[in-house]
N, C-alpha and C positions, 0 to 999 in steps of 0.2 A: 287044335281045332278038332271038333267031332261033330257028328250029326246032331248032338244035343246043343251045341253052341256054334252054329254055322257062321261063316264070314260073309258079310254083306258088302257089296261094292255098289255105291250110288254113282251112276255116271250121268252127267247132265252137261249140256253145252254152256249153260249159264248157272253155275252153282252158287256163285256169290262168295265174297270174302266174309270170314267170321267177324263178329263185332269187335273183338279185341284188336284185330289188324286195322279195321277202319278207324278206330279210336287213335291208334298209333299214327296212322296217316294224317288224321286231322290235326293232331298235335304238331306234327312235323311240317305239313304243307298247307294247312288251312282247309276250310270247308269246301270251297270251289274246286280245288285240285283233288280233294278226296272224292268228290262226286265223280270227277272224270276217271280217277283210278278205279273206283268201284265198278264203273261200266266195263272194265277190262274182263270181268267175269260174269257180269249180270247187267243186261240192258233192259230188263223187264220180263214180263211173262211169269211163268211158273218157277223159274230158277231160284229166286229167293226163298220160296217155300220148301224146295228140296233141301236147301241148306238147313232149315229148321228141322226138317224130318231127320236128317242125318245126325244133328246134335241131340235130338230127343232119343233116337235109337241108342246112341252112345250112353246117354244118361240112364237108360233102362238096362244097361249091361250088355248090349249086343256088340259084337265085333263088327264095326262098320268103318268104311273109309269113303270119302267123297273124292271123285275124280272129275275135273272140269278143264275146259280150255282157258288159256290165259292169252288175251289178245294184246298185241304189241301197240296197236293203234285203236282209237275209238273215234266215233263221230259225235260231235257236240253241236247242239242247236243253239244259234245265237239270234235273238230278236233284234232286228235293225230298227233305227228310228222311224223309218217309213212303214213299219208294220210287217215287213216280210221276214221270213225265217231263212237264215243262212246256215248251211252245214259246214263245220270246220273239222278237219282231220287232225287229231292231237295224239302225240306219242305219249304213252304212259308206261311202257315196258320197263324203263329204267327204275322208276319209283316202285313198280310192282316187285321187281327183283330185290329191291332193298328191304321190302317187307317180308319176303319169303325166305326159307332156308333151302338152298339147293341140295339135291341128292346126287348120288353117282349114277342114277338110272338114266339111260338114254336109249332111244330106239328110232328107227326110220319108219315113216308112215308114207305109203304110196297113195297119192290122190287119184281121183277118177281119170284125170288127164295124163296119167303116167308120170307125173312129176313127183320126185322124192322130197319129202319134208323131214328134216332132222328134228326130233322132239327131245326136249330136256324136261325131266321131272323135277318139280320144286316142292 
């Protein structure tokens, strides 16, 4: 790496899974479960666009890596017959980990309330 070819790190709380992983999930678990799994990294907003920016930077020859959070649980909205919306907490961590490749990288993250969170990099 040199000043001529810098390394770019895209950090976003909702980066989103790449298309090939979503396709793999859909083949394995179906459309509904894939939607839930996709929410583990992207629940809306600008996150999915950052994923595209990272991909395009890479295609242009830039050294880029995307870093995002991976949520163990997601909140799913369910429309009830009476017209009300109910939130359901769903676990998606097991499936997410089956899609990703673990690394040996780990670190501790201290939260604002002085709670220590052990982080594993996938």
